[in-house]
C-alpha positions in Angstrom: -2.5 -5.0 6.4 -1.9 -8.6 6.5 -0.3 -11.3 5.5 -1.8 -14.6 6.4 -4.1 -17.0 4.7 -6.9 -17.8 6.6 -10.1 -15.4 5.4 -9.3 -13.6 1.9 -12.5 -11.9 0.9 -12.0 -10.0 4.0 -8.3 -9.5 3.2 -9.2 -8.8 -0.5 -11.2 -5.7 1.1 -8.3 -4.7 3.2 -5.5 -4.6 0.3 -7.9 -2.5 -1.8 -8.1 0.1 1.1 -5.0 0.1 1.3 -5.6 -1.1 1.8 -0.5 2.0 -5.9 8.2 5.5 -21.0 10.4 6.4 -24.8 7.4 7.5 -26.4 6.8 4.8 -28.7 7.3 1.5 -28.9 10.5 1.2 -30.1 12.0 2.7 -27.0 10.9 0.1 -24.4 13.8 -1.7 -24.8 15.9 -4.2 -22.5 19.3 -3.9 -20.7 21.5 -5.4 -17.9 21.4 -4.1 -14.9 23.9 -4.1 -11.8 22.7 -7.3 -10.9 21.2 -8.6 -13.5 22.3 -12.3 -14.6 22.8 -13.1 -18.3 19.7 -13.1 -20.1 19.1 -16.9 -20.2 20.8 -17.7 -17.2 18.2 -18.3 -14.8 16.2 -21.5 -14.4 12.5 -21.2 -15.3 10.4 -20.8 -12.3 8.8 -24.2 -11.5 5.0 -23.7 -11.1 2.4 -25.6 -9.2 -0.6 -25.9 -8.3 -1.3 -23.4 -5.0 -2.0 -24.7 -1.6 -4.9 -21.7 -1.1 -7.9 -23.7 -2.6 -10.2 -21.3 -2.9 -8.0 -19.5 -5.7 -9.3 -21.8 -8.5 -7.1 -24.3 -10.5 -6.4 -21.2 -13.0 -3.9 -19.7 -10.4 -0.3 -21.2 -10.4 2.0 -20.4 -7.4 5.8 -20.2 -7.1 8.4 -19.7 -4.9 11.6 -18.0 -6.2 14.9 -18.0 -3.7 16.3 -15.0 -2.9 19.3 -13.6 -0.5 18.1 -12.4 2.9 20.8 -9.8 2.8 21.5 -8.7 -0.4 25.1 -7.5 1.1 25.9 -11.2 1.6 24.6 -12.7 -1.7 25.8 -15.9 -0.8 24.6 -16.5 2.7 21.2 -17.3 4.0 18.3 -17.3 1.9 14.6 -16.8 1.8 11.8 -17.0 -0.3 9.9 -14.5 -2.7 6.5 -15.8 -3.1 4.7 -15.2 -6.6 1.3 -16.3 -8.4 0.3 -16.5 -11.6 -3.0 -16.2 -13.8 -2.1 -16.8 -17.5 -3.3 -14.1 -20.4 -6.8 -14.9 -21.2 -6.4 -14.2 -25.3 -2.8 -16.5 -25.6 -2.7 -15.2 -29.1 -2.5 -12.1 -28.4 -0.1 -12.2 -25.1 2.3 -9.5 -25.0 4.5 -11.1 -22.0 3.7 -10.6 -17.8 3.0 -8.1 -15.7 4.7 -7.8 -12.2 1.5 -6.6 -9.8 2.2 -4.7 -6.3 -0.3 -3.4 -4.9 0.9 -1.3 -2.0 0.6 -1.4 2.1 3.7 -1.4 3.0 2.0 -5.3 3.8 -0.3 -5.3 0.8 0.3 -9.1 -1.1 0.0 -8.8 -4.9 -1.0 -12.6 -5.0 -4.2 -12.1 -3.4 -5.2 -9.7 -5.9 -4.6 -12.0 -8.9 -6.3 -14.7 -6.8 -9.7 -11.9 -6.4 -9.2 -11.7 -10.7 -9.4 -15.5 -11.0 -12.7 -15.5 -8.5 -14.3 -12.5 -9.4 -13.1 -11.4 -12.4 -12.9 -7.8 -13.5 -10.7 -6.9 -10.9 -8.0 -6.1 -13.5 -8.9 -4.2 -16.9 -10.5 -6.6 -19.5 -7.5 -5.9 -21.9 -4.7 -6.2 -19.3 -6.2 -9.6 -18.0 -6.4 -10.5 -21.9 -2.7 -9.8 -23.0 -0.3 -10.1 -20.1 -0.2 -13.2 -17.8 -0.7 -11.5 -14.4 1.8 -12.0 -11.7 1.0 -11.2 -8.1 4.1 -10.7 -6.2 4.5 -10.8 -2.3 7.5 -8.6 -1.1 9.3 -10.5 1.0 8.0 -11.5 4.7 4.6 -10.8 3.2 1.7 -13.3 1.7 3.0 -16.6 0.6 6.7 -15.3 0.8 8.4 -17.4 3.9 9.2 -16.7 6.1 6.5 -14.7 7.3 6.7 -11.5 9.7 5.6 -13.0 12.6 5.1 -11.1 15.9 3.0 -11.7 19.5 -0.3 -10.9 18.9 -1.1 -10.5 22.4 1.0 -7.5 22.8 0.0 -5.9 19.3 -3.8 -6.1 20.7 -2.3 -4.1 24.2 -0.5 -1.2 22.3 -1.4 2.1 23.7 -3.4 4.7 21.5 -1.3 6.6 19.0 -2.8 10.1 20.7 -1.0 10.1 24.0 -1.7 13.1 26.4 1.6 13.5 27.9 5.3 12.0 28.6 3.7 9.0 30.8 2.1 8.3 27.5 4.5 8.6 25.2 6.5 6.3 27.4 4.7 3.9 27.7 3.6 3.9 23.8 7.6 3.3 23.1 8.5 1.0 25.8 4.6 -1.1 24.2 6.3 -0.5 20.7 9.8 -1.5 22.7 8.2 -5.2 23.4 5.9 -6.2 20.4 9.5 -5.3 18.4 11.1 -7.7 20.5 8.3 -10.0 19.9 9.1 -9.8 16.3 12.5 -10.2 16.3 12.2 -13.6 18.9 9.4 -15.2 16.2 10.7 -13.5 13.0 14.4 -13.8 13.0 17.1 -11.9 11.2 14.9 -11.3 8.1 13.2 -8.6 10.2 16.2 -6.5 9.5 16.2 -7.0 5.5 12.8 -5.6 4.5 13.1 -2.4 3.1 11.6 -1.8 -0.1 15.8 -1.7 -1.8 15.8 -5.0 -0.6 12.4 -5.5 -2.2 13.5 -4.3 -5.9 16.5 -6.6 -5.9 14.2 -9.5 -5.0 12.0 -8.1 -7.9 14.9 -8.5 -10.4 15.4 -11.7 -9.3 11.7 -12.3 -10.7 12.3 -10.6 -13.5 15.0 -13.2 -14.3 13.1 -16.1 -13.7 9.8 -14.9 -15.3 11.6 -14.7 -19.1 14.6 -12.6 -18.8 12.5 -10.2 -21.0 12.1 -6.4 -19.5 9.7 -6.1 -16.7 6.7 -4.9 -17.0 5.5 -3.5 -13.6 2.4 -1.9 -11.9 2.8 -0.8 -8.8 0.4 1.0 -6.5 1.3 3.3 -3.9 4.1 1.9 -1.6 4.4 -0.7 -4.4 5.6 3.1 -6.5 8.3 3.4 -4.2 9.1 -0.2 -4.8 9.2 0.6 -8.6 11.5 3.9 -8.0 14.1 1.8 -6.3 14.0 -0.5 -8.7 14.7 1.7 -11.8 17.2 3.1 -10.2 19.1 0.0 -9.3 18.5 -1.5 -13.0 17.2 1.5 -15.1 18.0 -0.8 -18.3 15.9 -3.4 -17.5 12.0 -2.3 -17.9 9.3 -2.0 -20.8 7.0 -0.3 -18.6 6.5 1.3 -15.5 3.2 1.8 -13.9 3.9 3.7 -10.5 0.3 4.6 -9.8 -0.4 6.9 -6.1 3.4 8.4 -6.2 5.0 7.6 -2.8 8.0 9.4 -2.7 11.2 8.2 0.0 13.3 11.7 0.0 10.5 13.8 2.4 11.4 13.6 6.1 8.4 11.6 7.5 7.3 14.9 9.8 6.7 16.5 5.9 5.4 13.3 4.7 2.5 13.6 7.7 1.7 17.3 6.6 1.2 16.2 3.1 -1.0 13.6 4.0 -2.5 14.8 6.4 -3.6 18.0 4.2 -4.5 15.5 1.5 -6.6 13.6 4.4 -8.9 16.7 5.8 -9.3 17.9 1.7 -11.3 14.2 1.7 -13.3 14.4 4.6 -14.4 17.9 3.4 -15.4 16.2 -0.4 -17.0 13.9 1.1 -19.3 15.7 3.2 -20.0 17.7 -0.1 -21.3 14.1 -1.4 -23.3 13.8 1.2 -25.2 16.6 1.3 -25.6 16.5 -2.7 -27.0 12.8 -2.8 -29.8 10.8 -1.6 -27.1 7.4 -0.6 -25.8 9.2 2.4 -27.0 7.6 5.5 -25.8 11.3 7.4 -29.1 12.7 5.7 -28.6 16.8 5.8 -25.8 16.4 8.6 -22.5 17.9 8.1 -20.1 14.8 7.4 -17.0 16.4 8.5 -18.9 17.5 11.7 -19.7 13.8 12.3 -16.4 12.4 11.6 -14.9 15.5 14.1 -17.3 14.5 16.9 -16.6 10.9 16.3 -13.2 11.9 16.8 -13.6 14.0 20.3 -15.3 11.5 21.3 -13.1 8.6 20.7 -10.3 10.6 22.6 -12.6 11.3 25.6 -13.3 7.3 25.6 -13.0 4.8 23.2 -16.2 4.3 20.6 -18.1 1.1 21.3 -18.0 -1.5 18.8 -20.9 -4.9 20.2 -20.8 -6.5 17.2 -16.5 -7.1 17.7 -16.9 -7.6 21.0 -19.2 -11.1 20.1 -17.1 -11.8 16.9 -14.1 -10.9 18.5 -12.9 -10.6 15.0 -12.3 -6.8 15.4 -11.7 -5.1 18.7 -14.4 -4.5 21.0 -13.6 -0.7 21.4 -12.1 1.6 19.2 -9.7 4.2 20.0 -9.3 8.0 18.1 -6.1 6.9 16.1 -7.8 3.7 15.2 -10.9 5.4 14.2 -9.4 7.7 11.7 -7.1 5.4 10.3 -10.3 3.1 9.4 -12.1 6.4 8.2 -9.0 7.3 5.7 -9.4 3.3 4.3 -12.8 3.9 3.3 -12.4 7.0 1.3 -10.1 5.3 -0.8 -12.5 4.7 -3.0 -15.5 6.7 -4.0 -17.8 4.2 -5.9 -17.7 0.4 -4.9 -15.1 -2.0 -7.1 -17.3 -5.0 -7.7 -17.5 -7.4 -4.9 -14.5 -6.2 -3.1 -13.9 -2.5 -2.1 -16.8 -0.8 -0.5 -17.3 3.0 -1.4 -18.2 6.4 0.1 -21.9 5.2 1.0 -20.7 2.6 3.1 -18.5 5.2 5.4 -21.6 6.8 5.7 -23.6 4.1 6.8 -20.6 3.3 9.1 -20.0 7.1 10.4 -24.2 6.6 11.2 -23.7 3.8 12.9 -20.9 4.7 14.8 -22.8 7.8 16.3 -25.8 5.7 17.0 -23.2 3.7 19.6 -21.7 0.8 17.4 -18.7 1.4 15.4 -18.2 -1.9 14.5 -17.7 -1.3 10.8 -14.7 1.5 12.0 -12.5 -0.9 14.1 -9.2 -2.2 13.7 -9.1 -5.9 13.1 -7.8 -8.2 15.4 -4.3 -8.7 15.3 -2.7 -11.8 14.8 0.7 -13.5 14.1 1.4 -12.8 10.8 -0.7 -9.7 10.7 2.6 -7.0 11.3 4.0 -7.3 8.0 3.4 -3.9 6.7 4.5 -2.1 10.4 7.5 -3.8 10.1 8.7 -3.1 6.8 7.7 0.7 7.1 9.8 0.8 10.4 12.3 -0.1 8.0 11.9 3.2 6.2 9.9 5.9 8.2 10.5 6.8 11.6 10.7 9.7 12.9 12.7 12.5 12.3 12.4 14.4 15.5 13.0 12.8 19.0 10.9 12.5 22.6 7.7 13.7 23.2 8.1 17.5 22.8 8.8 16.6 19.6 5.7 14.1 18.9 3.7 17.0 20.5 4.6 19.4 18.4 3.7 17.6 15.3 0.4 16.5 16.8 -0.1 20.0 17.6 0.7 21.3 14.3 -1.3 19.0 12.2 -4.4 19.4 14.3 -4.6 22.9 13.5 -4.2 22.0 9.9 -6.9 19.3 10.5 -9.4 20.3 12.3 -11.3 17.7 11.1 -8.9 14.4 11.3 -6.8 16.0 14.4 -3.5 14.5 12.1 -4.7 11.3 12.8 -3.4 8.8 9.5 -1.3 5.9 8.7 2.0 8.3 8.2 0.8 9.6 12.1 0.6 5.7 13.0 4.2 5.0 11.7 5.6 8.2 13.2 3.5 6.6 16.4 4.3 2.6 16.3 8.2 2.6 15.2 9.1 5.1 17.9 11.3 3.0 19.9 11.2 -0.2 17.4 14.2 -2.4 17.7 14.6 -3.8 14.5 17.2 -2.2 11.6 16.5 1.5 10.5 17.8 0.0 7.2 16.2 2.5 4.7 16.2 6.0 6.0 14.6 8.8 3.4 16.7 9.7 0.7 17.3 11.9 -2.4 17.7 10.2 -5.7 17.7 10.8 -9.4 16.4 8.2 -11.1 16.4 8.1 -15.6 15.3 4.6 -16.5 16.0 3.9 -20.4 12.0 3.8 -21.0 9.7 6.6 -20.1 7.7 5.6 -16.4 4.4 7.1 -16.4 3.6 8.8 -13.0 -0.2 8.9 -11.9 -1.3 10.9 -9.4 -4.9 12.2 -8.3 -5.7 15.7 -7.1 -8.2 14.7 -4.2 -6.1 11.7 -3.0 -6.7 10.8 0.6 -3.7 8.6 1.2 -1.1 9.8 -1.3 -0.4 13.4 -2.0 -0.7 14.7 -5.5 2.5 16.6 -3.9 4.6 13.3 -3.6 3.3 12.3 -7.3 4.6 15.9 -8.6 8.0 15.5 -6.7 8.5 11.6 -8.2 8.4 13.6 -11.6 11.2 15.8 -10.7 13.1 12.9 -9.3 12.4 10.8 -12.7 13.3 13.5 -14.9 11.7 11.3 -18.3 9.4 10.3 -15.9 5.7 11.7 -17.9 2.6 12.7 -14.9 -0.7 11.7 -16.0 -3.3 13.7 -13.5 -6.4 12.1 -12.5 -9.0 15.1 -11.7 -11.1 13.4 -8.7 -11.1 11.6 -6.1 -10.0 8.0 -4.1 -6.5 6.0 -3.7 -4.7 5.3 -7.3 -6.1 5.1 -10.5 -5.7 2.0 -12.0 -8.5 -0.1 -10.8 -10.7 2.8 -11.4 -12.5 2.4 -14.3 -12.2 5.7 -16.8 -10.1 8.1 -19.2 -7.0 7.9 -16.7 -7.3 3.7 -16.3 -7.7 3.5 -19.9 -4.5 5.6 -20.6 -2.6 3.0 -17.8 -3.8 0.4 -20.4 -2.4 1.9 -23.4 0.8 2.5 -22.0 1.4 -1.0 -20.8 0.1 -2.8 -24.0 1.6 -0.2 -26.6 3.8 1.8 -24.9 1.5 5.0 -26.0 3.0 8.0 -23.7 0.1 10.6 -22.5 1.2 14.4 -23.4 3.5 15.6 -21.1 0.3 17.8 -18.3 -2.1 15.7 -19.2 -5.2 15.9 -16.9 -8.0 13.5 -16.9 -11.3 13.6 -15.5 -12.7 11.3 -12.7 
């Protein structure tokens, strides 16, 4: 992910890759959480023009002060950045809805800015009836201070597919050095980036907005933030949309197995789509075999990315873990979303170019000083639950056997590899919880999501016994931004509290 502001359009594409209730309106209540101030006690937000001039005059920005360490609420302070795009139909305005796009490392402010510039990113009725609030978790986007790290150390880190003990030792040493640079450049914030701290920050944002109950849309990692918010402040919400559920009760090795199966399944479905459509640049070739062959080639030697070598905006060579991670990201949306996110046809073109000698479209972007916020947050929560190279190798062998096309290379695998040796606090390890907010949360899972496995949505539903699980039978990551019946059901829930019947399954 990213947290800087120098190239908005590419970042919008990245976040989309990433790039995440009682049964009637009467059940949408407000109450006091364990840390909520009395309604009306918080000062109003001082909205101001945004520093990001390309966002346009309609978007307003604000900085919300929160404690650096929630265990020391009277200690040092940081700020959480938010922005606002007022409801387009003020006469029918319901309130404000806070949007968090996931990641970790995703900035809600960027998505709200995208709606201002391009329109149609958010469903029209949500845009009309709510002030859109882009929420940047601590250390991310417009929040201050930002997570900062040494980009040179980042760009020299070994690939996650290590071959032996020496390679593993080199990976861990590089992780320690890179993490130490983040500690030096970021300061104590690096130990306080987890989703529990972010959920507490979200409550301050709620209080400052209008002290009414929270309307929240969390995608992917944003669902974990929403889950923690409901645990800490069970009476303070009006609507909780948890789309593309990410649970925090499984050991990371088990999460890796789930995600491996989901990614491999999506590659097979992508191959079926390729065989059936004229839009696939791979022609009659087996797309899954193309992916498998490229991954095998990258393990022998990095794939060339000549456009990146010329521009220096991305890596001049693509290594196997990077290749697979970017292929996974390109599967997140089957059809393009406006001007922002490419679809499967674009992935087919990128794969065709890669097999012909130019993997530039599948190359990771060059790291800058402020692009490690997502990894830093992930390492507070998703570290390996096994020790040393033997355990790491066993995990690789298991997932490669489960997924011969994708070899177990995915986002969770990246965290398992890159968080080994990370020096900052492991502040929020996996834990179980049963959460019963006073409204009915809406959990959404897609059966063929390549990133957040459908099983995670089913598991989250057991951990929120009064939630309703809405299933989309189809492809792609999350559902709110994908036009269709599922997005419509989410909109109805946000507007008037309509909760789908338990067990509802909607078509793609």
